N, C-alpha and C positions, 0 to 999 in steps of 0.2 A: 374857534371853540366849537363851531358847528361840525367841522370836519373830525374833530377828535370825538364827539358824540355819535358821529355817524360811523366812525371807526369802531367804537365800543358797541354799539348796535349791531354792526356787521359781525364782530367777534361773538357776541351773544346769540345772534341767528345762526351762525355757522355751528356753533357749540350746540344748540338745541337740535339741529339737523344731523350732526354727528352722534350725539347721544341717543337720538331716536333711532338712527339706523343700527347701531349697536344692540339696542333693546330688542328690535325686531330681529337681528341676526342671531340673537340668543335663542330666539325660537324656531327659525327656519332659515333656509339658504337664501342668498340674496337674489336668486332668480325669481323666488316667488314674492319678492317684496316690491309693491307698486310706489311710485312716486306719490300718489294720492294718498295712499295709507300713511307713508312716511310723513307727508306734511301735516296730516291729521294728527298723529302722534307727536309732532313737534310744536303744532300750533302754530304753523307757518303757512302762508299761501303759496300755491304752485308756482305763481309768477315769481314769487321770492326765491324760491328753490332755483328756477331757471335763470335768475339774475346772477347766481354764484356758480351753477354747475350745469353741465350738459346732460348728465346723467348720473345714476346710482354709481357706477363704476368710478366715476370721476371723484365723488364724495368719499368714496371707500378708499380711493388711492390716497386722498389727502389726510384720511385718519391714519392709514399705513405711515406715509411721509411723516407724521407729527410723532407717531410712537417710535420709529427708526431714529429720526432726528435727536431726538431726547436721550437715546441710549447712552449709558456713561461710557467714559473713555478709560481705557487701561491706564494705570500709572507707570511711567518708565521705572525700569528696575535700575536703581542706582548701584554705585561701586560698594561692594561688601554686603549688598543686600541679599536675601534669600529668595532666589526667583520662584521657588515653589510656593513660599508663604504669600509673596505679592500676587501670584496666579489665584490662590484661594481668596485673598482679599479682593481682588478684581472681580471674581465670580461671585462672591458675596454681594459686592456693590450692584453688579447687573441682576442677581436674583432679587435683590431688594427693590430694584426698579420693576422687576416683572411682578412683585407682590404688590407694590403701589398701583400698578395698572393691570391687575389680573384679568378684569372683564375683557379688556382690549386684547391682550394677548390669547386668551382662551378663545374668544370669537374669532380672532383672526387666524389663529393656528387650527381652528376647527373648521373654518369656512371652506378648507378644499382649495384656497387659492394658493397654488404652488408659487406663484410669483411672490407672494409676501414671504413665505417660508424661504425662498431663494435668497431675496433681498435682506432678509435678517440674517441668515447664514453668512453671506457675503460681508455683511456690516460687522458682525462679531467677528468673522476672520480677520478683518482689516484693524478692528480696535483691540482684539485681545490676543491675536497670533504671536506666539514667541518664536524666536529663530531657532530652527532645527540645525542639526549639524550640517556644515557647508557640503557634504558630500551627498546628503539626501536627494533622492530623485524628485523633482518638483511636482510631478503627478502624484507620487506616494504621498508627499508632504501636504498637498492639497486634500487628498483623500484622508489622511490621518486627521484632518479636521471634520470633514464632511461627514464620516462616518459617526463620531461621537455626538456631532452636533444635532443629527438626525435622532439619535437616541435621546438627547437631551430635551428635544422638543416634545417627544412622547412623554418623557418624565415630567416635564413642566405642565402638561395638560392634566396629568394625574395628580401632581402636587397642588395645582390650583383648584382642580375638581374636589378634592379631598381636604380642602380648607388648610393647606399649608401645615401638614403634620409635622414637619421638621421646621427648624429655623432656616434662614437664609445661609447662614455659614455651614450648618450640617448638610443642607441641600447641596452648596457648592463642593463641598468635600466628599460628597457620595458621587457626584457626577465626574468629578476628577479622579477618584478612586476606579469607577467603572471604565472610564476611559483608558487609565492606565492598564488595567487588567486586560482590556481587549486589544492592548498593543498600540493603541492611539495615543496622542500627545507625546510623542517620542522624546520631546525636549524636556518634559517635566519628570522628576523623579515622584517616587511614591509619596502621598500626603498623608497626614494624620498620623 
């Protein structure tokens, strides 16, 4: 019973530290946040912080790992299913997750940490990529995802900043339409 209580205490302490770091990063870059300030904000002793993390970068990476690990998976397209409709559904589910974790996405995408954006992009490509025609050049196939995903990240920041001015589904359709118009997503037909 004691170890279960300690586990809950550990989870709570880590959650307090993560929330405090995200609050501070909403105000300024990670480089100007001190461990002392973080611990004060989280109401946690410095020694407690160091019992879990070596530095702020390790804490930030754990936050990023949590966000990425919980990204929804794309559903497989079944026989007779409309792949374009399924893509809209998958993107709608993804943007619903973004909405639910808006602060995390906004702060992590604004932080200037390209590693998070790259990891997010790779994860999205792994989970949502549809098969392009067999004759496609692998480099062009990769770039056909990278190009619209970078635009999508910019749109997501604006969508979050402006308090989700359209629904998750509308946003998914807009993103796919823009990607289609730009010649990206060569595997998807025009949606909507």
